[in-house]
ChimeraX commands (.cxc) that place a marker at each C-alpha (Angstrom):
marker #1 position -33.96,37.74,-36.38 radius 0.5
marker #1 position -37.24,38.99,-37.81 radius 0.5
marker #1 position -38.26,40.44,-41.15 radius 0.5
marker #1 position -40.71,43.00,-42.47 radius 0.5
marker #1 position -41.29,44.34,-45.99 radius 0.5
marker #1 position -41.54,48.05,-46.78 radius 0.5
marker #1 position -42.73,49.65,-50.02 radius 0.5
marker #1 position -41.49,53.23,-49.93 radius 0.5
marker #1 position -41.30,54.41,-53.51 radius 0.5
marker #1 position -38.16,53.71,-55.55 radius 0.5
marker #1 position -36.46,50.80,-53.81 radius 0.5
marker #1 position -32.95,52.08,-54.51 radius 0.5
marker #1 position -33.22,54.89,-51.99 radius 0.5
marker #1 position -35.46,52.99,-49.57 radius 0.5
marker #1 position -32.94,50.16,-49.28 radius 0.5
marker #1 position -30.03,52.56,-48.80 radius 0.5
marker #1 position -31.95,54.26,-45.98 radius 0.5
marker #1 position -32.80,51.07,-44.10 radius 0.5
marker #1 position -29.34,49.55,-44.42 radius 0.5
marker #1 position -27.98,52.50,-42.38 radius 0.5
marker #1 position -30.37,52.00,-39.45 radius 0.5
marker #1 position -28.89,50.42,-36.33 radius 0.5
marker #1 position -30.36,46.98,-35.74 radius 0.5
marker #1 position -31.01,46.22,-39.43 radius 0.5
marker #1 position -28.84,43.25,-40.38 radius 0.5
marker #1 position -29.81,42.68,-44.02 radius 0.5
marker #1 position -31.78,44.25,-46.85 radius 0.5
marker #1 position -32.94,43.02,-50.24 radius 0.5
marker #1 position -34.92,44.83,-52.92 radius 0.5
marker #1 position -37.67,43.19,-54.90 radius 0.5
marker #1 position -41.35,43.19,-55.77 radius 0.5
marker #1 position -44.23,42.42,-53.41 radius 0.5
marker #1 position -47.91,41.51,-53.54 radius 0.5
marker #1 position -48.40,41.29,-57.28 radius 0.5
marker #1 position -49.91,38.77,-59.67 radius 0.5
marker #1 position -47.21,37.61,-62.09 radius 0.5
marker #1 position -44.80,34.82,-61.01 radius 0.5
marker #1 position -41.11,35.78,-60.98 radius 0.5
marker #1 position -41.52,39.25,-62.52 radius 0.5
marker #1 position -38.68,41.20,-64.07 radius 0.5
marker #1 position -37.96,44.87,-63.36 radius 0.5
marker #1 position -39.06,45.73,-66.88 radius 0.5
marker #1 position -42.40,43.94,-66.40 radius 0.5
marker #1 position -43.09,45.65,-63.08 radius 0.5
marker #1 position -42.18,49.00,-64.65 radius 0.5
marker #1 position -45.26,48.73,-66.90 radius 0.5
marker #1 position -47.57,49.00,-63.86 radius 0.5
marker #1 position -49.59,46.03,-65.11 radius 0.5
marker #1 position -48.35,43.35,-62.69 radius 0.5
marker #1 position -49.78,44.66,-59.43 radius 0.5
marker #1 position -46.36,44.68,-57.76 radius 0.5
marker #1 position -44.86,47.39,-55.57 radius 0.5
marker #1 position -41.12,48.06,-55.39 radius 0.5
marker #1 position -40.32,46.76,-51.92 radius 0.5
marker #1 position -37.44,46.30,-49.52 radius 0.5
marker #1 position -37.15,43.15,-47.42 radius 0.5
marker #1 position -35.68,44.20,-44.07 radius 0.5
marker #1 position -34.17,41.67,-41.70 radius 0.5
marker #1 position -33.67,43.15,-38.24 radius 0.5
marker #1 position -32.55,42.30,-34.73 radius 0.5
marker #1 position -35.58,43.02,-32.56 radius 0.5
marker #1 position -33.29,43.18,-29.52 radius 0.5
marker #1 position -31.61,46.24,-31.01 radius 0.5
marker #1 position -34.53,47.90,-32.78 radius 0.5
marker #1 position -38.17,47.07,-31.98 radius 0.5
marker #1 position -40.68,46.81,-34.81 radius 0.5
marker #1 position -42.58,49.96,-33.82 radius 0.5
marker #1 position -39.40,52.04,-33.99 radius 0.5
marker #1 position -38.50,50.57,-37.37 radius 0.5
marker #1 position -41.94,51.39,-38.75 radius 0.5
marker #1 position -41.66,54.96,-37.47 radius 0.5
marker #1 position -38.34,55.16,-39.33 radius 0.5
marker #1 position -40.21,54.04,-42.46 radius 0.5
marker #1 position -42.86,56.74,-42.11 radius 0.5
marker #1 position -40.10,59.34,-41.78 radius 0.5
marker #1 position -38.90,58.43,-45.28 radius 0.5
marker #1 position -42.23,58.66,-47.14 radius 0.5
marker #1 position -45.07,61.04,-47.87 radius 0.5
marker #1 position -47.85,58.97,-46.28 radius 0.5
marker #1 position -50.64,60.92,-48.01 radius 0.5
marker #1 position -49.32,60.53,-51.55 radius 0.5
marker #1 position -51.02,57.80,-53.58 radius 0.5
marker #1 position -48.82,55.94,-56.06 radius 0.5
marker #1 position -46.21,58.70,-56.02 radius 0.5
marker #1 position -43.06,59.38,-54.00 radius 0.5
marker #1 position -40.84,62.26,-55.02 radius 0.5
marker #1 position -40.84,62.47,-58.81 radius 0.5
marker #1 position -41.57,58.75,-59.19 radius 0.5
marker #1 position -45.16,57.99,-60.14 radius 0.5
marker #1 position -47.08,54.76,-60.76 radius 0.5
marker #1 position -48.67,51.90,-58.80 radius 0.5
marker #1 position -45.24,50.27,-58.47 radius 0.5
marker #1 position -44.24,53.23,-56.31 radius 0.5
marker #1 position -47.15,52.93,-53.88 radius 0.5
marker #1 position -46.32,52.75,-50.19 radius 0.5
marker #1 position -47.05,49.87,-47.88 radius 0.5
marker #1 position -46.01,47.68,-44.99 radius 0.5
marker #1 position -46.33,43.94,-45.60 radius 0.5
marker #1 position -45.99,41.50,-42.70 radius 0.5
marker #1 position -45.42,37.74,-42.62 radius 0.5
marker #1 position -45.90,37.26,-38.86 radius 0.5
marker #1 position -49.56,37.80,-37.81 radius 0.5
marker #1 position -48.33,38.69,-34.31 radius 0.5
marker #1 position -46.86,41.89,-35.79 radius 0.5
marker #1 position -50.23,43.25,-36.87 radius 0.5
marker #1 position -51.18,44.76,-33.51 radius 0.5
marker #1 position -47.89,46.68,-33.32 radius 0.5
marker #1 position -48.25,47.86,-36.90 radius 0.5
marker #1 position -51.81,49.06,-36.38 radius 0.5
marker #1 position -50.74,51.01,-33.31 radius 0.5
marker #1 position -48.07,52.90,-35.26 radius 0.5
marker #1 position -50.42,53.47,-38.20 radius 0.5
marker #1 position -53.01,54.95,-35.81 radius 0.5
marker #1 position -50.32,57.12,-34.24 radius 0.5
marker #1 position -49.28,58.50,-37.62 radius 0.5
marker #1 position -52.88,58.90,-38.80 radius 0.5
marker #1 position -53.56,61.13,-35.79 radius 0.5
marker #1 position -51.09,63.65,-37.24 radius 0.5
marker #1 position -52.99,64.11,-40.50 radius 0.5
marker #1 position -56.53,65.25,-41.38 radius 0.5
marker #1 position -56.64,63.02,-44.49 radius 0.5
marker #1 position -56.50,59.20,-44.62 radius 0.5
marker #1 position -53.09,57.61,-45.03 radius 0.5
marker #1 position -52.34,56.27,-48.51 radius 0.5
marker #1 position -50.16,53.48,-47.08 radius 0.5
marker #1 position -51.14,49.83,-47.44 radius 0.5
marker #1 position -51.04,47.52,-44.41 radius 0.5
marker #1 position -51.37,43.96,-45.63 radius 0.5
marker #1 position -50.05,40.42,-45.15 radius 0.5
marker #1 position -47.15,39.59,-47.45 radius 0.5
marker #1 position -48.59,37.45,-50.26 radius 0.5
marker #1 position -45.39,37.10,-52.25 radius 0.5
marker #1 position -41.97,38.66,-52.71 radius 0.5
marker #1 position -39.65,38.21,-55.64 radius 0.5
marker #1 position -36.07,39.57,-55.36 radius 0.5
marker #1 position -34.94,41.95,-58.08 radius 0.5
marker #1 position -31.89,41.07,-60.14 radius 0.5
marker #1 position -28.37,41.79,-58.87 radius 0.5
marker #1 position -27.98,45.16,-60.62 radius 0.5
marker #1 position -30.66,46.63,-58.32 radius 0.5
marker #1 position -29.31,45.26,-55.04 radius 0.5
marker #1 position -27.35,47.88,-53.04 radius 0.5
marker #1 position -27.74,50.14,-56.06 radius 0.5
marker #1 position -26.63,53.36,-54.36 radius 0.5
marker #1 position -23.59,51.65,-52.88 radius 0.5
marker #1 position -22.53,50.60,-56.36 radius 0.5
marker #1 position -23.62,53.93,-57.88 radius 0.5
marker #1 position -23.08,56.68,-55.27 radius 0.5
marker #1 position -24.17,59.36,-57.73 radius 0.5
marker #1 position -27.19,57.39,-58.91 radius 0.5
marker #1 position -30.75,58.69,-58.89 radius 0.5
marker #1 position -32.61,58.78,-55.58 radius 0.5
marker #1 position -35.90,60.45,-54.65 radius 0.5
marker #1 position -34.83,60.86,-51.01 radius 0.5
marker #1 position -32.76,63.82,-49.76 radius 0.5
marker #1 position -29.16,62.95,-48.96 radius 0.5
marker #1 position -29.41,63.98,-45.31 radius 0.5
marker #1 position -31.87,61.18,-44.55 radius 0.5
marker #1 position -29.05,58.70,-45.11 radius 0.5
marker #1 position -26.76,60.53,-42.68 radius 0.5
marker #1 position -29.12,60.79,-39.72 radius 0.5
marker #1 position -29.39,57.08,-38.73 radius 0.5
marker #1 position -25.62,56.66,-38.51 radius 0.5
marker #1 position -25.29,60.03,-36.76 radius 0.5
marker #1 position -27.68,58.93,-34.02 radius 0.5
marker #1 position -26.05,55.51,-33.68 radius 0.5
marker #1 position -22.56,57.03,-33.48 radius 0.5
marker #1 position -23.68,59.67,-30.98 radius 0.5
marker #1 position -25.13,56.98,-28.74 radius 0.5
marker #1 position -21.78,55.19,-28.74 radius 0.5
marker #1 position -19.85,58.43,-28.29 radius 0.5
marker #1 position -21.83,59.57,-25.25 radius 0.5
marker #1 position -21.53,56.19,-23.57 radius 0.5
marker #1 position -21.87,56.50,-19.80 radius 0.5
marker #1 position -20.58,60.08,-19.58 radius 0.5
marker #1 position -22.81,61.98,-17.13 radius 0.5
marker #1 position -21.50,65.54,-17.43 radius 0.5
marker #1 position -24.06,67.57,-19.36 radius 0.5
marker #1 position -21.61,70.07,-20.85 radius 0.5
marker #1 position -19.34,67.30,-22.10 radius 0.5
marker #1 position -22.29,65.49,-23.70 radius 0.5
marker #1 position -23.69,68.64,-25.33 radius 0.5
marker #1 position -20.26,69.75,-26.55 radius 0.5
marker #1 position -19.57,66.53,-28.41 radius 0.5
marker #1 position -23.14,66.39,-29.69 radius 0.5
marker #1 position -22.85,69.85,-31.25 radius 0.5
marker #1 position -19.46,68.93,-32.75 radius 0.5
marker #1 position -20.67,65.65,-34.22 radius 0.5
marker #1 position -23.86,67.12,-35.71 radius 0.5
marker #1 position -21.92,69.98,-37.26 radius 0.5
marker #1 position -19.23,67.66,-38.63 radius 0.5
marker #1 position -21.67,65.19,-40.18 radius 0.5
marker #1 position -24.46,67.49,-41.35 radius 0.5
marker #1 position -22.60,70.70,-42.23 radius 0.5
marker #1 position -25.20,73.14,-40.93 radius 0.5
marker #1 position -24.40,76.84,-40.50 radius 0.5
marker #1 position -24.79,76.80,-36.70 radius 0.5
marker #1 position -25.45,73.99,-34.23 radius 0.5
marker #1 position -25.68,74.54,-30.51 radius 0.5
marker #1 position -27.55,74.52,-27.25 radius 0.5
marker #1 position -29.27,77.10,-25.10 radius 0.5
marker #1 position -29.84,76.05,-21.49 radius 0.5
marker #1 position -32.62,77.21,-19.18 radius 0.5
marker #1 position -31.44,79.54,-16.40 radius 0.5
marker #1 position -34.32,81.14,-14.54 radius 0.5
marker #1 position -36.43,83.05,-17.06 radius 0.5
marker #1 position -33.77,83.00,-19.77 radius 0.5
marker #1 position -31.98,80.66,-22.12 radius 0.5
marker #1 position -28.20,80.95,-21.76 radius 0.5
marker #1 position -25.81,80.04,-24.55 radius 0.5
marker #1 position -24.26,76.60,-24.08 radius 0.5
marker #1 position -21.89,74.47,-26.17 radius 0.5
marker #1 position -22.08,75.26,-29.88 radius 0.5
marker #1 position -20.33,75.03,-33.24 radius 0.5
marker #1 position -20.36,78.03,-35.58 radius 0.5
marker #1 position -19.96,81.81,-35.45 radius 0.5
marker #1 position -20.53,83.84,-32.28 radius 0.5
marker #1 position -24.14,83.85,-31.10 radius 0.5
marker #1 position -26.60,85.56,-28.81 radius 0.5
marker #1 position -25.66,85.03,-25.15 radius 0.5
marker #1 position -29.17,85.09,-23.65 radius 0.5
marker #1 position -32.71,84.70,-24.97 radius 0.5
marker #1 position -35.81,85.47,-22.95 radius 0.5
marker #1 position -38.72,83.11,-22.29 radius 0.5
marker #1 position -41.06,83.20,-25.30 radius 0.5
marker #1 position -38.67,85.39,-27.31 radius 0.5
marker #1 position -37.55,84.51,-30.81 radius 0.5
marker #1 position -37.65,80.96,-32.16 radius 0.5
marker #1 position -35.69,79.43,-29.28 radius 0.5
marker #1 position -37.71,81.15,-26.58 radius 0.5
marker #1 position -40.96,80.19,-28.30 radius 0.5
marker #1 position -39.91,76.53,-28.55 radius 0.5
marker #1 position -39.17,76.66,-24.81 radius 0.5
marker #1 position -42.47,78.35,-23.95 radius 0.5
marker #1 position -44.59,76.03,-26.10 radius 0.5
marker #1 position -42.47,72.93,-25.35 radius 0.5
marker #1 position -42.51,71.86,-28.98 radius 0.5
marker #1 position -40.20,71.69,-31.96 radius 0.5
marker #1 position -40.22,74.76,-34.18 radius 0.5
marker #1 position -39.42,74.57,-37.89 radius 0.5
marker #1 position -38.98,77.98,-39.51 radius 0.5
marker #1 position -38.54,77.99,-43.33 radius 0.5
marker #1 position -37.70,81.72,-43.39 radius 0.5
marker #1 position -36.52,83.34,-40.15 radius 0.5
marker #1 position -37.29,86.82,-41.45 radius 0.5
marker #1 position -40.99,85.92,-41.48 radius 0.5
marker #1 position -41.03,84.67,-37.89 radius 0.5
marker #1 position -42.61,87.30,-35.58 radius 0.5
marker #1 position -40.04,88.60,-33.11 radius 0.5
marker #1 position -37.14,86.77,-34.71 radius 0.5
marker #1 position -33.82,87.47,-32.95 radius 0.5
marker #1 position -31.11,87.92,-35.58 radius 0.5
marker #1 position -27.97,86.51,-33.94 radius 0.5
marker #1 position -26.48,86.33,-37.44 radius 0.5
marker #1 position -27.70,87.94,-40.66 radius 0.5
marker #1 position -26.51,84.83,-42.53 radius 0.5
marker #1 position -29.10,82.58,-40.90 radius 0.5
marker #1 position -32.05,81.99,-43.26 radius 0.5
marker #1 position -33.96,78.99,-41.82 radius 0.5
marker #1 position -33.97,77.28,-38.45 radius 0.5
marker #1 position -35.10,74.31,-36.39 radius 0.5
marker #1 position -35.27,74.31,-32.58 radius 0.5
marker #1 position -35.87,71.11,-30.59 radius 0.5
marker #1 position -36.68,71.32,-26.85 radius 0.5
marker #1 position -34.69,69.23,-24.37 radius 0.5
marker #1 position -36.89,67.73,-21.66 radius 0.5
marker #1 position -36.18,66.00,-18.39 radius 0.5
marker #1 position -37.92,62.83,-17.17 radius 0.5
marker #1 position -40.91,64.90,-16.01 radius 0.5
marker #1 position -41.31,66.61,-19.39 radius 0.5
marker #1 position -39.93,69.95,-18.17 radius 0.5
marker #1 position -37.91,71.84,-20.79 radius 0.5
marker #1 position -34.30,72.23,-19.64 radius 0.5
marker #1 position -32.88,73.74,-22.82 radius 0.5
marker #1 position -33.08,73.64,-26.60 radius 0.5
marker #1 position -31.05,72.36,-29.51 radius 0.5
marker #1 position -30.86,75.16,-32.08 radius 0.5
marker #1 position -29.73,74.57,-35.68 radius 0.5
marker #1 position -29.50,77.25,-38.36 radius 0.5
marker #1 position -28.98,77.10,-42.12 radius 0.5
marker #1 position -27.80,79.66,-44.64 radius 0.5
marker #1 position -30.51,78.44,-47.02 radius 0.5
marker #1 position -34.27,78.87,-46.94 radius 0.5
marker #1 position -36.56,75.91,-46.18 radius 0.5
marker #1 position -33.75,73.57,-45.15 radius 0.5
marker #1 position -35.64,71.66,-42.45 radius 0.5
marker #1 position -38.71,69.44,-42.60 radius 0.5
marker #1 position -40.29,66.36,-40.97 radius 0.5
marker #1 position -37.11,64.34,-41.56 radius 0.5
marker #1 position -35.09,66.70,-39.35 radius 0.5
marker #1 position -37.86,66.83,-36.75 radius 0.5
marker #1 position -37.95,63.04,-36.54 radius 0.5
marker #1 position -34.22,62.34,-36.33 radius 0.5
marker #1 position -33.27,65.34,-34.20 radius 0.5
marker #1 position -35.99,64.35,-31.73 radius 0.5
marker #1 position -34.46,60.87,-31.67 radius 0.5
marker #1 position -31.07,62.49,-31.11 radius 0.5
marker #1 position -32.16,64.77,-28.27 radius 0.5
marker #1 position -33.79,61.81,-26.52 radius 0.5
marker #1 position -30.25,60.46,-26.03 radius 0.5
marker #1 position -29.35,63.58,-24.08 radius 0.5
marker link #1:1,2 radius 0.2
marker link #1:2,3 radius 0.2
marker link #1:3,4 radius 0.2
marker link #1:4,5 radius 0.2
marker link #1:5,6 radius 0.2
marker link #1:6,7 radius 0.2
marker link #1:7,8 radius 0.2
marker link #1:8,9 radius 0.2
marker link #1:9,10 radius 0.2
marker link #1:10,11 radius 0.2
marker link #1:11,12 radius 0.2
marker link #1:12,13 radius 0.2
marker link #1:13,14 radius 0.2
marker link #1:14,15 radius 0.2
marker link #1:15,16 radius 0.2
marker link #1:16,17 radius 0.2
marker link #1:17,18 radius 0.2
marker link #1:18,19 radius 0.2
marker link #1:19,20 radius 0.2
marker link #1:20,21 radius 0.2
marker link #1:21,22 radius 0.2
marker link #1:22,23 radius 0.2
marker link #1:23,24 radius 0.2
marker link #1:24,25 radius 0.2
marker link #1:25,26 radius 0.2
marker link #1:26,27 radius 0.2
marker link #1:27,28 radius 0.2
marker link #1:28,29 radius 0.2
marker link #1:29,30 radius 0.2
marker link #1:30,31 radius 0.2
marker link #1:31,32 radius 0.2
marker link #1:32,33 radius 0.2
marker link #1:33,34 radius 0.2
marker link #1:34,35 radius 0.2
marker link #1:35,36 radius 0.2
marker link #1:36,37 radius 0.2
marker link #1:37,38 radius 0.2
marker link #1:38,39 radius 0.2
marker link #1:39,40 radius 0.2
marker link #1:40,41 radius 0.2
marker link #1:41,42 radius 0.2
marker link #1:42,43 radius 0.2
marker link #1:43,44 radius 0.2
marker link #1:44,45 radius 0.2
marker link #1:45,46 radius 0.2
marker link #1:46,47 radius 0.2
marker link #1:47,48 radius 0.2
marker link #1:48,49 radius 0.2
marker link #1:49,50 radius 0.2
marker link #1:50,51 radius 0.2
marker link #1:51,52 radius 0.2
marker link #1:52,53 radius 0.2
marker link #1:53,54 radius 0.2
marker link #1:54,55 radius 0.2
marker link #1:55,56 radius 0.2
marker link #1:56,57 radius 0.2
marker link #1:57,58 radius 0.2
marker link #1:58,59 radius 0.2
marker link #1:59,60 radius 0.2
marker link #1:60,61 radius 0.2
marker link #1:61,62 radius 0.2
marker link #1:62,63 radius 0.2
marker link #1:63,64 radius 0.2
marker link #1:64,65 radius 0.2
marker link #1:65,66 radius 0.2
marker link #1:66,67 radius 0.2
marker link #1:67,68 radius 0.2
marker link #1:68,69 radius 0.2
marker link #1:69,70 radius 0.2
marker link #1:70,71 radius 0.2
marker link #1:71,72 radius 0.2
marker link #1:72,73 radius 0.2
marker link #1:73,74 radius 0.2
marker link #1:74,75 radius 0.2
marker link #1:75,76 radius 0.2
marker link #1:76,77 radius 0.2
marker link #1:77,78 radius 0.2
marker link #1:78,79 radius 0.2
marker link #1:79,80 radius 0.2
marker link #1:80,81 radius 0.2
marker link #1:81,82 radius 0.2
marker link #1:82,83 radius 0.2
marker link #1:83,84 radius 0.2
marker link #1:84,85 radius 0.2
marker link #1:85,86 radius 0.2
marker link #1:86,87 radius 0.2
marker link #1:87,88 radius 0.2
marker link #1:88,89 radius 0.2
marker link #1:89,90 radius 0.2
marker link #1:90,91 radius 0.2
marker link #1:91,92 radius 0.2
marker link #1:92,93 radius 0.2
marker link #1:93,94 radius 0.2
marker link #1:94,95 radius 0.2
marker link #1:95,96 radius 0.2
marker link #1:96,97 radius 0.2
marker link #1:97,98 radius 0.2
marker link #1:98,99 radius 0.2
marker link #1:99,100 radius 0.2
marker link #1:100,101 radius 0.2
marker link #1:101,102 radius 0.2
marker link #1:102,103 radius 0.2
marker link #1:103,104 radius 0.2
marker link #1:104,105 radius 0.2
marker link #1:105,106 radius 0.2
marker link #1:106,107 radius 0.2
marker link #1:107,108 radius 0.2
marker link #1:108,109 radius 0.2
marker link #1:109,110 radius 0.2
marker link #1:110,111 radius 0.2
marker link #1:111,112 radius 0.2
marker link #1:112,113 radius 0.2
marker link #1:113,114 radius 0.2
marker link #1:114,115 radius 0.2
marker link #1:115,116 radius 0.2
marker link #1:116,117 radius 0.2
marker link #1:117,118 radius 0.2
marker link #1:118,119 radius 0.2
marker link #1:119,120 radius 0.2
marker link #1:120,121 radius 0.2
marker link #1:121,122 radius 0.2
marker link #1:122,123 radius 0.2
marker link #1:123,124 radius 0.2
marker link #1:124,125 radius 0.2
marker link #1:125,126 radius 0.2
marker link #1:126,127 radius 0.2
marker link #1:127,128 radius 0.2
marker link #1:128,129 radius 0.2
marker link #1:129,130 radius 0.2
marker link #1:130,131 radius 0.2
marker link #1:131,132 radius 0.2
marker link #1:132,133 radius 0.2
marker link #1:133,134 radius 0.2
marker link #1:134,135 radius 0.2
marker link #1:135,136 radius 0.2
marker link #1:136,137 radius 0.2
marker link #1:137,138 radius 0.2
marker link #1:138,139 radius 0.2
marker link #1:139,140 radius 0.2
marker link #1:140,141 radius 0.2
marker link #1:141,142 radius 0.2
marker link #1:142,143 radius 0.2
marker link #1:143,144 radius 0.2
marker link #1:144,145 radius 0.2
marker link #1:145,146 radius 0.2
marker link #1:146,147 radius 0.2
marker link #1:147,148 radius 0.2
marker link #1:148,149 radius 0.2
marker link #1:149,150 radius 0.2
marker link #1:150,151 radius 0.2
marker link #1:151,152 radius 0.2
marker link #1:152,153 radius 0.2
marker link #1:153,154 radius 0.2
marker link #1:154,155 radius 0.2
marker link #1:155,156 radius 0.2
marker link #1:156,157 radius 0.2
marker link #1:157,158 radius 0.2
marker link #1:158,159 radius 0.2
marker link #1:159,160 radius 0.2
marker link #1:160,161 radius 0.2
marker link #1:161,162 radius 0.2
marker link #1:162,163 radius 0.2
marker link #1:163,164 radius 0.2
marker link #1:164,165 radius 0.2
marker link #1:165,166 radius 0.2
marker link #1:166,167 radius 0.2
marker link #1:167,168 radius 0.2
marker link #1:168,169 radius 0.2
marker link #1:169,170 radius 0.2
marker link #1:170,171 radius 0.2
marker link #1:171,172 radius 0.2
marker link #1:172,173 radius 0.2
marker link #1:173,174 radius 0.2
marker link #1:174,175 radius 0.2
marker link #1:175,176 radius 0.2
marker link #1:176,177 radius 0.2
marker link #1:177,178 radius 0.2
marker link #1:178,179 radius 0.2
marker link #1:179,180 radius 0.2
marker link #1:180,181 radius 0.2
marker link #1:181,182 radius 0.2
marker link #1:182,183 radius 0.2
marker link #1:183,184 radius 0.2
marker link #1:184,185 radius 0.2
marker link #1:185,186 radius 0.2
marker link #1:186,187 radius 0.2
marker link #1:187,188 radius 0.2
marker link #1:188,189 radius 0.2
marker link #1:189,190 radius 0.2
marker link #1:190,191 radius 0.2
marker link #1:191,192 radius 0.2
marker link #1:192,193 radius 0.2
marker link #1:193,194 radius 0.2
marker link #1:194,195 radius 0.2
marker link #1:195,196 radius 0.2
marker link #1:196,197 radius 0.2
marker link #1:197,198 radius 0.2
marker link #1:198,199 radius 0.2
marker link #1:199,200 radius 0.2
marker link #1:200,201 radius 0.2
marker link #1:201,202 radius 0.2
marker link #1:202,203 radius 0.2
marker link #1:203,204 radius 0.2
marker link #1:204,205 radius 0.2
marker link #1:205,206 radius 0.2
marker link #1:206,207 radius 0.2
marker link #1:207,208 radius 0.2
marker link #1:208,209 radius 0.2
marker link #1:209,210 radius 0.2
marker link #1:210,211 radius 0.2
marker link #1:211,212 radius 0.2
marker link #1:212,213 radius 0.2
marker link #1:213,214 radius 0.2
marker link #1:214,215 radius 0.2
marker link #1:215,216 radius 0.2
marker link #1:216,217 radius 0.2
marker link #1:217,218 radius 0.2
marker link #1:218,219 radius 0.2
marker link #1:219,220 radius 0.2
marker link #1:220,221 radius 0.2
marker link #1:221,222 radius 0.2
marker link #1:222,223 radius 0.2
marker link #1:223,224 radius 0.2
marker link #1:224,225 radius 0.2
marker link #1:225,226 radius 0.2
marker link #1:226,227 radius 0.2
marker link #1:227,228 radius 0.2
marker link #1:228,229 radius 0.2
marker link #1:229,230 radius 0.2
marker link #1:230,231 radius 0.2
marker link #1:231,232 radius 0.2
marker link #1:232,233 radius 0.2
marker link #1:233,234 radius 0.2
marker link #1:234,235 radius 0.2
marker link #1:235,236 radius 0.2
marker link #1:236,237 radius 0.2
marker link #1:237,238 radius 0.2
marker link #1:238,239 radius 0.2
marker link #1:239,240 radius 0.2
marker link #1:240,241 radius 0.2
marker link #1:241,242 radius 0.2
marker link #1:242,243 radius 0.2
marker link #1:243,244 radius 0.2
marker link #1:244,245 radius 0.2
marker link #1:245,246 radius 0.2
marker link #1:246,247 radius 0.2
marker link #1:247,248 radius 0.2
marker link #1:248,249 radius 0.2
marker link #1:249,250 radius 0.2
marker link #1:250,251 radius 0.2
marker link #1:251,252 radius 0.2
marker link #1:252,253 radius 0.2
marker link #1:253,254 radius 0.2
marker link #1:254,255 radius 0.2
marker link #1:255,256 radius 0.2
marker link #1:256,257 radius 0.2
marker link #1:257,258 radius 0.2
marker link #1:258,259 radius 0.2
marker link #1:259,260 radius 0.2
marker link #1:260,261 radius 0.2
marker link #1:261,262 radius 0.2
marker link #1:262,263 radius 0.2
marker link #1:263,264 radius 0.2
marker link #1:264,265 radius 0.2
marker link #1:265,266 radius 0.2
marker link #1:266,267 radius 0.2
marker link #1:267,268 radius 0.2
marker link #1:268,269 radius 0.2
marker link #1:269,270 radius 0.2
marker link #1:270,271 radius 0.2
marker link #1:271,272 radius 0.2
marker link #1:272,273 radius 0.2
marker link #1:273,274 radius 0.2
marker link #1:274,275 radius 0.2
marker link #1:275,276 radius 0.2
marker link #1:276,277 radius 0.2
marker link #1:277,278 radius 0.2
marker link #1:278,279 radius 0.2
marker link #1:279,280 radius 0.2
marker link #1:280,281 radius 0.2
marker link #1:281,282 radius 0.2
marker link #1:282,283 radius 0.2
marker link #1:283,284 radius 0.2
marker link #1:284,285 radius 0.2
marker link #1:285,286 radius 0.2
marker link #1:286,287 radius 0.2
marker link #1:287,288 radius 0.2
marker link #1:288,289 radius 0.2
marker link #1:289,290 radius 0.2
marker link #1:290,291 radius 0.2
marker link #1:291,292 radius 0.2
marker link #1:292,293 radius 0.2
marker link #1:293,294 radius 0.2
marker link #1:294,295 radius 0.2
marker link #1:295,296 radius 0.2
marker link #1:296,297 radius 0.2
marker link #1:297,298 radius 0.2
marker link #1:298,299 radius 0.2
marker link #1:299,300 radius 0.2
marker link #1:300,301 radius 0.2
view
């Protein structure tokens, strides 16, 4: 077993997120890299102790490698926000990764560089050795388990995705039939996430043909480069559309669809073989969280 410490804003939500990730065997909230011995929550809350609210994560590196775990961390934060995550503001809510094994530094730097390449501005995420860590008192441990309706700065769906991906992996097992795999994938995503429409379009010549799906009737065929799905196929990249009515050439399979995400499916050579299409009745439903976890999901397929 190995451990790493993550500061990701309010530690209530951060802990609840990590405890749902496959390969994480234990979590503990506390305060890291400050100046005062054995600080209390009330002392840290004053922003005068130098501590950051932090989650100690113990993980099985045979089930989840460190680089994957750190990518999971970046999915749950705004890496450009200094001393602020969600509505929580102060130095205690700064973000950071604190390591106790010097051998981890090379892996951590690689992921940090990978994430930095996605942004024009410098990351506001600390990368430092762990100097100290003091556990918070019992009322803060597993807070959202004890208080399911308690405050959290993270959106609820971020807690569902890790278990969804883990359960899908187990569900698919060694089944090789593509239609069977896609059918159960669409059903499980729809059951767990409650989207308006979840389904697949599969490449057939110069068109996408409707595959397994969950939801109301849909368009049967979509041309290459047409609409959101056809564009995701043509450009071989995930498309996030906050308002489908503003997307040029949008194909209205249902007037109830307001926002959409489309993730390409690729074979071992990187050729697009189809797309996963998910629609919502609400505007601006999808963001980087959905991109991250749905990409992880489609990799299983």
